N, C-alpha and C positions, 0 to 999 in steps of 0.2 A: 252781604250776607254770609259771611265766614261764621262758622260754627265748629267746634272741636266735636261734637256731636253729630252723626249722619243724620239728615232729615229728609223728609219727603214732602215734595212741593207738587200739591195735586195741579193737573192742568184743568181748569173747572170747564164743565159743562154748562150751557145756557138751557134752562128748562122754559118751554114754551106752551102756552095755551093752545088750543085746537083752532084758535083763529088765528095763531102765528104771533101774538103778542108774547112778551117776555112774562114769564108766569113768577112773580116776586116771592109769594109764599113758598113756592117749590124751590127758587133759589135759596131762600132763607133755611129750608130744611136741609137742602144740600150743602152749605156752606158749613151748618153744626155737624153734621154726618162726618165732612173732612176733619173736622176740630177735634170731634169725638175720639176719632180714630187715631188722633196723633199727628196730625200732619203740622210741621215746623213753620209752614207758609202756604200762602195760594198765590196762584198765578192765575188772575182773572182776564179777562178779555182776550183769550188766546186761539189757536186752531180749533182745538175742542171746543171751545165758547161760539164757535161759528161767528168769529170776528168781522170776517170779509162779509157777512149776511147781516150784520148790523149797522145802524146809522151812526154819525159820530154821536148823537144826543143819546142812543141806547147805549153805545159803549159807555159812556160817562154815568149813565144813571145804572148799570149793572156793577160797574166798578165801585161806585158810593155805596151800594147796596151791600156788597160782599165787604167792603170795609167797616160799615156800620155793624154787620151781624159780628165780625170777628173781634169788634171793639178793643181791638189791641192787644187780644190773646197772641197772635202770631203776625210777622209781616206780610202785607200784600203787595204784589208785582203785577204790574199790567202792561199789555203793549200799546206804543204811543206813536209808531211809526205805520203811515199806509200808503206810500208813493207820493209821488210829486215833487215839486221844490222843495229843497232842503229847508226854505224858511218856512214853508207851510207846515213841513214835519215836525220842525220844532215849535211851531205855535201849539201844535196838538200835544206834544211832549209835556209841554209846559201846562196844558188844560189836564192832562191824566196826572201831573204832578200835583197838582194845585187839589186833585180828589182827595188826595192823602197817601198815595203808593210811598211804599220803601223805594223802590226804583221802578225806572220806567224802561220797558223793554223795546229795542229797536230788531225789526225783522231784517235779517241779512239779505234776503232776495229782493227786497223791496227799496235799498240803498244804491242797487246798482244793474242794471240789465244782466241777464246770463251771457252775453257776449263783451262785457266790458270788462277791463282788467282790475287785478286787484289793486292797482296804483289808484285807479278813478275811485274804487270803493273806499280805498283808504282816505282818499282827500274829503270824501262827501261825509265819512264817520267823523273826521276833524273837525269839518266845519258844523255837524250837527252840535258836537260837543261846545263849539265856540260860541253857538248860538242859544245853548240853554244851560247858562249860568252853570251853577252848581250842583245841578240837579243830577242825582245818582241814576246810571243807566245800566243796563243789562243787554245779552243779545240772545236771539233764538234763531238757530237754525231750520227755520220754518219749511217744509217741503212745499210750500204754496207760495206765489205762482211756480218757482222751483227753488230748488235747494241750493243754497251757496254756504259750503262749510268753509268756517274761518281756519287759516293754517295758524299752527301752534304760533310761530312770532309774530304774526297778525294780532291774535288775541293778545300775547303778552306786552305788545306796543300799546294796545287799547287799555289793557290794564294798568300797565305803568303811568298812565295819566292821573290816576287816582279817583278817577270818575266811574270806572265800570268796575260792578261788585256783584254781576250775577252773569252766567252764562248757561243756557240750555242747550246742551250737545246733541247733536242727531247725526254726529258721523258714522256711527257704526263700528267705530275702529279704534281698538282699544291702545293700539301703539300710539295714534294720534292723541287719545285723551291723556295718556302717560306724559307724552310731549308737552301738552298743554299745562298738565298740573306740575311739571317740573319747571316751566318758564314763568308762570305765575306765582311761585312757591313764596309764601312770605308776604302776600299783599291782602288787604282786606275784600276777599273778592271768593266767591265760591263757584264751581262748576258743577251743575246737577245732570245727570245723563239720562238720557230720554230710553235709550235702547237696553230692554231687558234680557237679551240675550248673555250679555256678560255684566249683567249687575253686580256681581258678588265680587268679581275681578276689579270690576271699576271702584267699588268703594274701596276694595282694598288697596287700591292704587292712590287712593288718596281724595277721591271725587267726594264733595261736601255731602251728596246725597243723589237721590233719584228723583225724575220728573216725567210720570211715564202714563200712557192712556189707561194702563193695568189699573191706576189708581182709582179709574171711574167704573170700576168692577168692584174692586175689594180693597180699598184704601187703607185698611188696618193688616193686611197680608205684606202691603210695601213696606208698611212702619214697621212690622216684625222683621222685616228683612234688612232693614237699615239698624234695627237694634241689635240685631243677634248674627250678623252677617261674619264676625269675627270670633265667635264663641265656639271654641274647638269641641267643646262638651256636645253642641247643637249642630256639628258639623253634617251629620246624616240627615237631618231635618232643614239645614239650609241648604243642601244640594236637592232636596226634594222640592223645595219652593222654587229653587233656580229651574229645575226641569220642569215643573208645571207651569211656569211662566213661558219657556221656551216653546213646549207642545201646544200651547194652547195662543201663540203669538197669532197664527193665520185668523182663528176665528174671530178673536177680539178687535182685530182690525178690518174685516170685511164688513162693508156697509154701516161702519163705524160714523157718526155716533148713535145711530138708531139702535144697535144691539145693546150699547152700555146703558141706555136708557129703559130698554126692555129688562136688561137685568137688574138694573135699581127697582123697577116695579116689582119684580120676584121678590126682592128683598124687602120691601114693603113702603118704598119711598112714592110719593103722591107724585108722578112724573109722568107726561105723556111722553109718546114716542115720536111726536111731531119734530121735525127739523127742517129749517129754511135751507140747508145745502142739500144738492141733489146727489146722494150717494148711493143710489140703486135701491131696488125693489128689496123689501124685508119679508122673506118669502117662508114657506114651512121650513125650508131648509135651515135657515137662520135660527127659527124658533127653536128648532131641535137642536142646534149647536148651544144657544144659551141655557137649553134644558140639562143638556150633558155639563156644560161648563159649571153650572150652579150647584149640580148633584156632586161632582168633583171637588170644587170649592168648599162646600160644606163638610165632605169627609176630611180634607186636608185641613180646614180651620178645626174642627174637632179633634182632631190628632195632634196639633199645636196647642191646645187650649187658648185660643184667641177668643177673647171676648169681644160680641159685636154689639150695636146698638139700634140695626134694623136688619 
């Protein structure tokens, strides 16, 4: 997913009906909103999608639905590893690939236990690659069940195989990101940063784009940042967006994704706040936080003359 233009890859939510079933009409609308906002790709079946709370059948159904709605407008990537023997994980990687994704994403923390060495992890990655033909792959340093961050040399070795085209980075360390970019330079590969605390610096360092939960509140703002991060004439505005993301980091993460679904409701999306994952109570405090965030975002958006579709 290499691209000279910086892009935003949303980590997609899964809308649910009040009975807990997937709300496919809302998923259609949500996908269209990402696309209208200017997303350059879509990450379906990820942690924000509550992937661990979906069955394999639901995972494939949701992925296929997103691909159908996107209709080739942008590439779609999706998670394909959920633990167990490598042969079992390879089988599901093939199933996800057959659904029509651009690349299948491997969860780094599901290829080795927290107490297992990098050598064991590396061995399993190469086993997975050998058992999945020529399917393009990617990595996601998912914080669940624990966060396993790839070292720059590890990532470079995997990318050198020609099979790894995507990486969602959650290391939160700009020095590491720069080293990863340096060691993978020249390959058909894109690193997308999840951490908005240093979004502008990461883009300037050479990251292919951003892939963050903030896109489930205001995707057009993340697209705007990807489009204008290096525009000297908009330096003050870029810094204002960066500071806005930093200042609101905590409120957007607390009882997520319930809060983001509520925020999207306020924006006009027909989506319930139902989640299968137990993230804690959605209280009056969270509601007030979202009300303030909505007002502050609306003001910032108006100042930047950003067009919105909901």
